[in-house]
Structure formats: C-alpha cells, structure tokens
PyMOL commands that place a pseudoatom at each C-alpha (Angstrom):
pseudoatom trace, name=CA, resn=MET, resi=1, chain=A, elem=C, hetatm=0, pos=[111.378, 67.258, 88.172]
pseudoatom trace, name=CA, resn=LYS, resi=2, chain=A, elem=C, hetatm=0, pos=[112.709, 63.897, 88.888]
pseudoatom trace, name=CA, resn=PHE, resi=3, chain=A, elem=C, hetatm=0, pos=[112.149, 64.300, 92.470]
pseudoatom trace, name=CA, resn=ILE, resi=4, chain=A, elem=C, hetatm=0, pos=[108.291, 65.140, 91.718]
pseudoatom trace, name=CA, resn=TYR, resi=5, chain=A, elem=C, hetatm=0, pos=[108.289, 61.794, 89.679]
pseudoatom trace, name=CA, resn=SER, resi=6, chain=A, elem=C, hetatm=0, pos=[109.798, 59.926, 92.233]
pseudoatom trace, name=CA, resn=LEU, resi=7, chain=A, elem=C, hetatm=0, pos=[107.856, 61.398, 95.249]
pseudoatom trace, name=CA, resn=ILE, resi=8, chain=A, elem=C, hetatm=0, pos=[104.745, 60.672, 93.292]
pseudoatom trace, name=CA, resn=GLY, resi=9, chain=A, elem=C, hetatm=0, pos=[106.163, 57.029, 92.299]
pseudoatom trace, name=CA, resn=LEU, resi=10, chain=A, elem=C, hetatm=0, pos=[106.862, 56.703, 96.282]
pseudoatom trace, name=CA, resn=ILE, resi=11, chain=A, elem=C, hetatm=0, pos=[103.289, 57.279, 97.229]
pseudoatom trace, name=CA, resn=LEU, resi=12, chain=A, elem=C, hetatm=0, pos=[101.749, 55.324, 94.485]
pseudoatom trace, name=CA, resn=LEU, resi=13, chain=A, elem=C, hetatm=0, pos=[104.027, 52.157, 95.424]
pseudoatom trace, name=CA, resn=SER, resi=14, chain=A, elem=C, hetatm=0, pos=[102.925, 52.617, 99.062]
pseudoatom trace, name=CA, resn=ALA, resi=15, chain=A, elem=C, hetatm=0, pos=[99.461, 52.899, 98.414]
pseudoatom trace, name=CA, resn=CYS, resi=16, chain=A, elem=C, hetatm=0, pos=[99.295, 49.791, 96.523]
pseudoatom trace, name=CA, resn=SER, resi=17, chain=A, elem=C, hetatm=0, pos=[100.662, 47.771, 99.037]
pseudoatom trace, name=CA, resn=GLY, resi=18, chain=A, elem=C, hetatm=0, pos=[97.283, 46.426, 99.657]
pseudoatom trace, name=CA, resn=ASN, resi=19, chain=A, elem=C, hetatm=0, pos=[95.800, 44.274, 102.537]
pseudoatom trace, name=CA, resn=SER, resi=20, chain=A, elem=C, hetatm=0, pos=[98.253, 41.708, 103.540]
pseudoatom trace, name=CA, resn=GLU, resi=21, chain=A, elem=C, hetatm=0, pos=[96.119, 40.149, 106.260]
pseudoatom trace, name=CA, resn=GLU, resi=22, chain=A, elem=C, hetatm=0, pos=[96.118, 36.454, 106.420]
pseudoatom trace, name=CA, resn=ASP, resi=23, chain=A, elem=C, hetatm=0, pos=[93.087, 34.967, 107.319]
pseudoatom trace, name=CA, resn=GLU, resi=24, chain=A, elem=C, hetatm=0, pos=[93.706, 32.872, 110.318]
pseudoatom trace, name=CA, resn=ASN, resi=25, chain=A, elem=C, hetatm=0, pos=[90.907, 30.547, 109.815]
pseudoatom trace, name=CA, resn=CYS, resi=26, chain=A, elem=C, hetatm=0, pos=[92.666, 29.410, 106.330]
pseudoatom trace, name=CA, resn=LYS, resi=27, chain=A, elem=C, hetatm=0, pos=[95.476, 27.732, 108.192]
pseudoatom trace, name=CA, resn=PHE, resi=28, chain=A, elem=C, hetatm=0, pos=[94.016, 23.969, 108.446]
pseudoatom trace, name=CA, resn=LEU, resi=29, chain=A, elem=C, hetatm=0, pos=[95.788, 22.703, 105.825]
pseudoatom trace, name=CA, resn=LEU, resi=30, chain=A, elem=C, hetatm=0, pos=[99.528, 21.456, 106.110]
pseudoatom trace, name=CA, resn=ASP, resi=31, chain=A, elem=C, hetatm=0, pos=[101.772, 22.708, 103.219]
pseudoatom trace, name=CA, resn=ILE, resi=32, chain=A, elem=C, hetatm=0, pos=[103.021, 19.407, 102.036]
pseudoatom trace, name=CA, resn=ASN, resi=33, chain=A, elem=C, hetatm=0, pos=[105.316, 19.097, 99.163]
pseudoatom trace, name=CA, resn=VAL, resi=34, chain=A, elem=C, hetatm=0, pos=[103.081, 17.685, 95.960]
pseudoatom trace, name=CA, resn=ARG, resi=35, chain=A, elem=C, hetatm=0, pos=[104.609, 15.928, 92.835]
pseudoatom trace, name=CA, resn=GLU, resi=36, chain=A, elem=C, hetatm=0, pos=[102.658, 13.064, 91.676]
pseudoatom trace, name=CA, resn=THR, resi=37, chain=A, elem=C, hetatm=0, pos=[102.255, 11.997, 88.028]
pseudoatom trace, name=CA, resn=ILE, resi=38, chain=A, elem=C, hetatm=0, pos=[98.974, 9.893, 86.861]
pseudoatom trace, name=CA, resn=ASP, resi=39, chain=A, elem=C, hetatm=0, pos=[99.052, 7.897, 83.499]
pseudoatom trace, name=CA, resn=LEU, resi=40, chain=A, elem=C, hetatm=0, pos=[95.374, 8.690, 82.032]
pseudoatom trace, name=CA, resn=SER, resi=41, chain=A, elem=C, hetatm=0, pos=[95.550, 5.328, 79.831]
pseudoatom trace, name=CA, resn=LEU, resi=42, chain=A, elem=C, hetatm=0, pos=[95.464, 3.374, 83.243]
pseudoatom trace, name=CA, resn=PRO, resi=43, chain=A, elem=C, hetatm=0, pos=[91.587, 2.390, 84.029]
pseudoatom trace, name=CA, resn=GLN, resi=44, chain=A, elem=C, hetatm=0, pos=[91.359, 4.179, 86.928]
pseudoatom trace, name=CA, resn=TYR, resi=45, chain=A, elem=C, hetatm=0, pos=[92.192, 7.615, 85.509]
pseudoatom trace, name=CA, resn=SER, resi=46, chain=A, elem=C, hetatm=0, pos=[90.165, 7.007, 82.088]
pseudoatom trace, name=CA, resn=GLN, resi=47, chain=A, elem=C, hetatm=0, pos=[87.307, 9.099, 83.362]
pseudoatom trace, name=CA, resn=LEU, resi=48, chain=A, elem=C, hetatm=0, pos=[89.232, 12.169, 82.977]
pseudoatom trace, name=CA, resn=GLN, resi=49, chain=A, elem=C, hetatm=0, pos=[89.924, 12.127, 79.324]
pseudoatom trace, name=CA, resn=PHE, resi=50, chain=A, elem=C, hetatm=0, pos=[86.078, 13.041, 79.479]
pseudoatom trace, name=CA, resn=ALA, resi=51, chain=A, elem=C, hetatm=0, pos=[84.829, 16.680, 80.131]
pseudoatom trace, name=CA, resn=GLY, resi=52, chain=A, elem=C, hetatm=0, pos=[82.929, 16.823, 83.502]
pseudoatom trace, name=CA, resn=ASN, resi=53, chain=A, elem=C, hetatm=0, pos=[84.578, 14.210, 85.505]
pseudoatom trace, name=CA, resn=SER, resi=54, chain=A, elem=C, hetatm=0, pos=[86.755, 14.193, 88.245]
pseudoatom trace, name=CA, resn=GLU, resi=55, chain=A, elem=C, hetatm=0, pos=[88.851, 11.422, 90.095]
pseudoatom trace, name=CA, resn=TYR, resi=56, chain=A, elem=C, hetatm=0, pos=[90.003, 11.261, 93.678]
pseudoatom trace, name=CA, resn=ILE, resi=57, chain=A, elem=C, hetatm=0, pos=[93.518, 10.077, 93.982]
pseudoatom trace, name=CA, resn=PRO, resi=58, chain=A, elem=C, hetatm=0, pos=[94.305, 8.579, 97.723]
pseudoatom trace, name=CA, resn=PHE, resi=59, chain=A, elem=C, hetatm=0, pos=[98.088, 9.883, 97.799]
pseudoatom trace, name=CA, resn=GLY, resi=60, chain=A, elem=C, hetatm=0, pos=[99.639, 12.942, 98.284]
pseudoatom trace, name=CA, resn=GLY, resi=61, chain=A, elem=C, hetatm=0, pos=[98.141, 16.419, 99.846]
pseudoatom trace, name=CA, resn=ASN, resi=62, chain=A, elem=C, hetatm=0, pos=[96.300, 16.295, 103.200]
pseudoatom trace, name=CA, resn=ALA, resi=63, chain=A, elem=C, hetatm=0, pos=[93.892, 13.870, 102.437]
pseudoatom trace, name=CA, resn=GLY, resi=64, chain=A, elem=C, hetatm=0, pos=[94.631, 13.010, 98.686]
pseudoatom trace, name=CA, resn=ILE, resi=65, chain=A, elem=C, hetatm=0, pos=[94.196, 15.030, 95.547]
pseudoatom trace, name=CA, resn=ILE, resi=66, chain=A, elem=C, hetatm=0, pos=[90.995, 15.424, 93.332]
pseudoatom trace, name=CA, resn=VAL, resi=67, chain=A, elem=C, hetatm=0, pos=[91.656, 16.064, 89.818]
pseudoatom trace, name=CA, resn=ALA, resi=68, chain=A, elem=C, hetatm=0, pos=[89.148, 17.437, 87.727]
pseudoatom trace, name=CA, resn=SER, resi=69, chain=A, elem=C, hetatm=0, pos=[88.805, 17.580, 83.951]
pseudoatom trace, name=CA, resn=THR, resi=70, chain=A, elem=C, hetatm=0, pos=[86.858, 20.251, 81.916]
pseudoatom trace, name=CA, resn=GLY, resi=71, chain=A, elem=C, hetatm=0, pos=[87.362, 18.728, 78.477]
pseudoatom trace, name=CA, resn=PHE, resi=72, chain=A, elem=C, hetatm=0, pos=[90.182, 21.668, 77.600]
pseudoatom trace, name=CA, resn=ASP, resi=73, chain=A, elem=C, hetatm=0, pos=[92.152, 21.974, 81.171]
pseudoatom trace, name=CA, resn=PHE, resi=74, chain=A, elem=C, hetatm=0, pos=[92.729, 19.827, 84.206]
pseudoatom trace, name=CA, resn=TYR, resi=75, chain=A, elem=C, hetatm=0, pos=[92.617, 21.019, 87.492]
pseudoatom trace, name=CA, resn=ALA, resi=76, chain=A, elem=C, hetatm=0, pos=[93.995, 19.455, 90.767]
pseudoatom trace, name=CA, resn=TRP, resi=77, chain=A, elem=C, hetatm=0, pos=[92.660, 20.171, 94.429]
pseudoatom trace, name=CA, resn=ASP, resi=78, chain=A, elem=C, hetatm=0, pos=[93.791, 19.107, 97.891]
pseudoatom trace, name=CA, resn=ALA, resi=79, chain=A, elem=C, hetatm=0, pos=[91.083, 16.677, 98.816]
pseudoatom trace, name=CA, resn=SER, resi=80, chain=A, elem=C, hetatm=0, pos=[90.564, 17.828, 102.531]
pseudoatom trace, name=CA, resn=ASP, resi=81, chain=A, elem=C, hetatm=0, pos=[87.917, 20.995, 103.510]
pseudoatom trace, name=CA, resn=PRO, resi=82, chain=A, elem=C, hetatm=0, pos=[89.831, 24.054, 104.058]
pseudoatom trace, name=CA, resn=ASN, resi=83, chain=A, elem=C, hetatm=0, pos=[87.183, 25.152, 106.647]
pseudoatom trace, name=CA, resn=HIS, resi=84, chain=A, elem=C, hetatm=0, pos=[87.859, 22.331, 108.874]
pseudoatom trace, name=CA, resn=VAL, resi=85, chain=A, elem=C, hetatm=0, pos=[90.313, 20.806, 111.352]
pseudoatom trace, name=CA, resn=PRO, resi=86, chain=A, elem=C, hetatm=0, pos=[91.548, 17.371, 109.249]
pseudoatom trace, name=CA, resn=SER, resi=87, chain=A, elem=C, hetatm=0, pos=[89.582, 14.717, 110.243]
pseudoatom trace, name=CA, resn=ALA, resi=88, chain=A, elem=C, hetatm=0, pos=[88.097, 11.088, 109.584]
pseudoatom trace, name=CA, resn=CYS, resi=89, chain=A, elem=C, hetatm=0, pos=[84.916, 13.270, 107.983]
pseudoatom trace, name=CA, resn=SER, resi=90, chain=A, elem=C, hetatm=0, pos=[86.998, 16.339, 106.292]
pseudoatom trace, name=CA, resn=ALA, resi=91, chain=A, elem=C, hetatm=0, pos=[87.936, 14.508, 103.186]
pseudoatom trace, name=CA, resn=LEU, resi=92, chain=A, elem=C, hetatm=0, pos=[86.161, 15.700, 100.394]
pseudoatom trace, name=CA, resn=VAL, resi=93, chain=A, elem=C, hetatm=0, pos=[84.244, 13.151, 97.778]
pseudoatom trace, name=CA, resn=PRO, resi=94, chain=A, elem=C, hetatm=0, pos=[84.317, 14.187, 94.237]
pseudoatom trace, name=CA, resn=SER, resi=95, chain=A, elem=C, hetatm=0, pos=[81.052, 14.280, 92.170]
pseudoatom trace, name=CA, resn=GLY, resi=96, chain=A, elem=C, hetatm=0, pos=[81.580, 15.511, 88.600]
pseudoatom trace, name=CA, resn=LEU, resi=97, chain=A, elem=C, hetatm=0, pos=[82.982, 19.147, 88.780]
pseudoatom trace, name=CA, resn=GLU, resi=98, chain=A, elem=C, hetatm=0, pos=[82.133, 19.195, 92.868]
pseudoatom trace, name=CA, resn=ALA, resi=99, chain=A, elem=C, hetatm=0, pos=[83.272, 18.069, 95.932]
pseudoatom trace, name=CA, resn=THR, resi=100, chain=A, elem=C, hetatm=0, pos=[81.482, 17.464, 98.943]
pseudoatom trace, name=CA, resn=CYS, resi=101, chain=A, elem=C, hetatm=0, pos=[82.930, 17.291, 102.466]
pseudoatom trace, name=CA, resn=GLY, resi=102, chain=A, elem=C, hetatm=0, pos=[81.756, 13.865, 104.341]
pseudoatom trace, name=CA, resn=CYS, resi=103, chain=A, elem=C, hetatm=0, pos=[81.349, 16.053, 107.721]
pseudoatom trace, name=CA, resn=SER, resi=104, chain=A, elem=C, hetatm=0, pos=[77.666, 16.799, 108.861]
pseudoatom trace, name=CA, resn=ASP, resi=105, chain=A, elem=C, hetatm=0, pos=[77.608, 20.453, 107.369]
pseudoatom trace, name=CA, resn=LYS, resi=106, chain=A, elem=C, hetatm=0, pos=[78.261, 18.833, 103.908]
pseudoatom trace, name=CA, resn=ASN, resi=107, chain=A, elem=C, hetatm=0, pos=[80.410, 21.984, 102.707]
pseudoatom trace, name=CA, resn=LYS, resi=108, chain=A, elem=C, hetatm=0, pos=[80.318, 21.747, 98.896]
pseudoatom trace, name=CA, resn=TYR, resi=109, chain=A, elem=C, hetatm=0, pos=[82.905, 23.308, 96.485]
pseudoatom trace, name=CA, resn=SER, resi=110, chain=A, elem=C, hetatm=0, pos=[83.566, 23.631, 92.813]
pseudoatom trace, name=CA, resn=LEU, resi=111, chain=A, elem=C, hetatm=0, pos=[86.328, 22.076, 91.091]
pseudoatom trace, name=CA, resn=ILE, resi=112, chain=A, elem=C, hetatm=0, pos=[86.906, 24.737, 88.924]
pseudoatom trace, name=CA, resn=THR, resi=113, chain=A, elem=C, hetatm=0, pos=[87.476, 27.238, 90.618]
pseudoatom trace, name=CA, resn=GLY, resi=114, chain=A, elem=C, hetatm=0, pos=[87.904, 25.819, 94.214]
pseudoatom trace, name=CA, resn=ALA, resi=115, chain=A, elem=C, hetatm=0, pos=[85.287, 28.184, 95.795]
pseudoatom trace, name=CA, resn=PRO, resi=116, chain=A, elem=C, hetatm=0, pos=[82.207, 27.212, 98.192]
pseudoatom trace, name=CA, resn=LEU, resi=117, chain=A, elem=C, hetatm=0, pos=[79.209, 26.713, 96.158]
pseudoatom trace, name=CA, resn=GLU, resi=118, chain=A, elem=C, hetatm=0, pos=[76.266, 26.840, 98.499]
pseudoatom trace, name=CA, resn=ASP, resi=119, chain=A, elem=C, hetatm=0, pos=[77.649, 28.633, 101.983]
pseudoatom trace, name=CA, resn=SER, resi=120, chain=A, elem=C, hetatm=0, pos=[78.745, 32.363, 101.537]
pseudoatom trace, name=CA, resn=SER, resi=121, chain=A, elem=C, hetatm=0, pos=[80.183, 32.303, 105.207]
pseudoatom trace, name=CA, resn=LEU, resi=122, chain=A, elem=C, hetatm=0, pos=[82.669, 29.924, 104.162]
pseudoatom trace, name=CA, resn=ARG, resi=123, chain=A, elem=C, hetatm=0, pos=[86.001, 31.940, 104.255]
pseudoatom trace, name=CA, resn=CYS, resi=124, chain=A, elem=C, hetatm=0, pos=[88.481, 29.116, 102.691]
pseudoatom trace, name=CA, resn=SER, resi=125, chain=A, elem=C, hetatm=0, pos=[88.556, 28.002, 99.197]
pseudoatom trace, name=CA, resn=LEU, resi=126, chain=A, elem=C, hetatm=0, pos=[90.627, 24.698, 98.219]
pseudoatom trace, name=CA, resn=LYS, resi=127, chain=A, elem=C, hetatm=0, pos=[93.920, 24.479, 98.280]
pseudoatom trace, name=CA, resn=PHE, resi=128, chain=A, elem=C, hetatm=0, pos=[95.367, 24.271, 94.481]
pseudoatom trace, name=CA, resn=TYR, resi=129, chain=A, elem=C, hetatm=0, pos=[97.947, 22.423, 92.920]
pseudoatom trace, name=CA, resn=ARG, resi=130, chain=A, elem=C, hetatm=0, pos=[99.255, 22.972, 89.383]
pseudoatom trace, name=CA, resn=VAL, resi=131, chain=A, elem=C, hetatm=0, pos=[98.937, 20.575, 86.525]
pseudoatom trace, name=CA, resn=GLU, resi=132, chain=A, elem=C, hetatm=0, pos=[100.920, 20.058, 83.497]
pseudoatom trace, name=CA, resn=LYS, resi=133, chain=A, elem=C, hetatm=0, pos=[99.846, 17.692, 81.060]
pseudoatom trace, name=CA, resn=ASN, resi=134, chain=A, elem=C, hetatm=0, pos=[102.357, 15.612, 78.819]
pseudoatom trace, name=CA, resn=GLY, resi=135, chain=A, elem=C, hetatm=0, pos=[101.261, 13.048, 76.383]
pseudoatom trace, name=CA, resn=ASN, resi=136, chain=A, elem=C, hetatm=0, pos=[99.250, 10.834, 78.334]
pseudoatom trace, name=CA, resn=SER, resi=137, chain=A, elem=C, hetatm=0, pos=[100.231, 11.683, 81.643]
pseudoatom trace, name=CA, resn=LEU, resi=138, chain=A, elem=C, hetatm=0, pos=[99.360, 14.328, 84.313]
pseudoatom trace, name=CA, resn=LEU, resi=139, chain=A, elem=C, hetatm=0, pos=[102.172, 16.167, 86.537]
pseudoatom trace, name=CA, resn=ILE, resi=140, chain=A, elem=C, hetatm=0, pos=[100.306, 17.484, 89.698]
pseudoatom trace, name=CA, resn=PHE, resi=141, chain=A, elem=C, hetatm=0, pos=[102.663, 19.835, 92.033]
pseudoatom trace, name=CA, resn=ASN, resi=142, chain=A, elem=C, hetatm=0, pos=[102.812, 22.943, 93.885]
for i in range(1, 142): cmd.bond("trace and resi %d" % i, "trace and resi %d" % (i + 1))
show_as sticks, trace
zoom trace
C-alpha cells in the first residue's frame, strides 16, 4: 500500500514540475543589488504620503527606482523599461500610478501590478523591489 501511495505522489510531483522556460526576451535588465532607504518627511518624497502618487529616485536599480503609493501600500519598481535594451530613452517617467517609457513606442506600465497597460504584445513586466515601511522611512530592497 505504501508503494502505491509513493508512486501516486511521485507521479503528481513530476506532473506539477510546470513550465520553467525562461523568456529570453526579458533579460535586458541586470540583477543589481538594491538597498535604499528614503525618508518620507523629506520634501522630495512628501507626495508619497498621499494615495495615487509616485516618485522617481535616481539612484539604485538599472535606471533608478520608482516608488508608488496606494494609500495602504508602497510598491517599488526598476525605472528601466524591461522590453528595451537599456538606452537613453528607456527610463520610465512616472505619472500617478502609471509609468511611460521615453522611447518612441511609449510603453506604459501599471505601478500597482507592474504589467504593461496598452500593448498586450509586451512580454515583460516591470522589475519589482520589496518595500518595508518603518516609521517615516521606506526600505527598498531585493
């Protein structure tokens, strides 16, 4: 009986191994170590205390970091368009809870989910960084 349960378990585990294929088109961004702290009481970050706002932080990540506030949570994303080879135009410009690429295709992303908004053919979502709030400071890290 143990043998049958073991065999069934092995079959289930091997069937659940899933698709581990990596998308070769999503390898434009480097895996850079990020550990930044921002003080929400500073004037340049004061808008993050209100829901629906985002701020660009020029240091960290591939092209800086974008932090977005929903009023309940904070989300941080790499400010480089993951669907472009990094270039002068591939930095994202935040506006509210969306960010737009500066290149001619104007790729647009959600700063809540990181997903592309207008072009369903885009294969890569924004690179996410974790955020911890401690008092009036945000720690952004990966």
